RODO-2510 file (C-alpha; in nm, 4 decimals, decimal comma):
residues 43
     n   res          X          Y          Z
     1     x     0,9241     0,7008     3,3949
     2     x     1,1301     1,0191     3,3899
     3     x     1,4570     0,8195     3,3669
     4     x     1,3656     0,5869     3,0873
     5     x     1,1580     0,8348     2,8807
     6     x     1,4249     1,1049     2,8769
     7     x     1,7400     0,8960     2,8648
     8     x     1,9513     1,1562     2,6748
     9     x     2,2921     1,2811     2,7384
    10     x     2,4556     1,5864     2,5942
    11     x     2,8198     1,6808     2,6637
    12     x     2,8039     1,4724     2,9710
    13     x     2,4919     1,6235     3,1153
    14     x     2,2147     1,3684     3,1588
    15     x     1,8879     1,5297     3,0695
    16     x     1,6926     1,2475     3,2438
    17     x     1,8564     1,3367     3,5755
    18     x     1,7280     1,6900     3,5457
    19     x     1,3740     1,5604     3,4782
    20     x     1,4002     1,3362     3,7631
    21     x     1,5164     1,6225     3,9927
    22     x     1,2246     1,8338     3,8791
    23     x     0,9849     1,5541     3,9419
    24     x     1,1223     1,5176     4,2909
    25     x     1,1064     1,8940     4,3606
    26     x     0,7495     1,8963     4,2583
    27     x     0,6866     1,6354     4,5267
    28     x     0,8582     1,8654     4,7851
    29     x     1,1778     1,6584     4,7996
    30     x     1,5239     1,7993     4,7861
    31     x     1,5873     1,6711     4,4342
    32     x     1,6823     1,3376     4,2931
    33     x     1,8780     1,1507     4,0264
    34     x     1,8442     0,8352     3,8136
    35     x     1,9863     0,5098     3,9514
    36     x     1,9735     0,2144     3,7111
    37     x     1,6763     0,3625     3,5274
    38     x     1,4807     0,4499     3,8333
    39     x     1,4170     0,8047     3,9698
    40     x     1,5387     0,8221     4,3257
    41     x     1,4310     1,1314     4,5348
    42     x     1,6374     1,2691     4,8076
    43     x     1,4717     1,3410     5,1523
***
């Protein structure tokens, strides 16, 4: 949801990746990024 909902890019910075990373951090993961519209958290 975070990747599709916030698919915005400003000066090369993807806002959706920041939202995805925050989502993953909230789940006690080490961050994450969007891959083909899906938020993928790092372990």
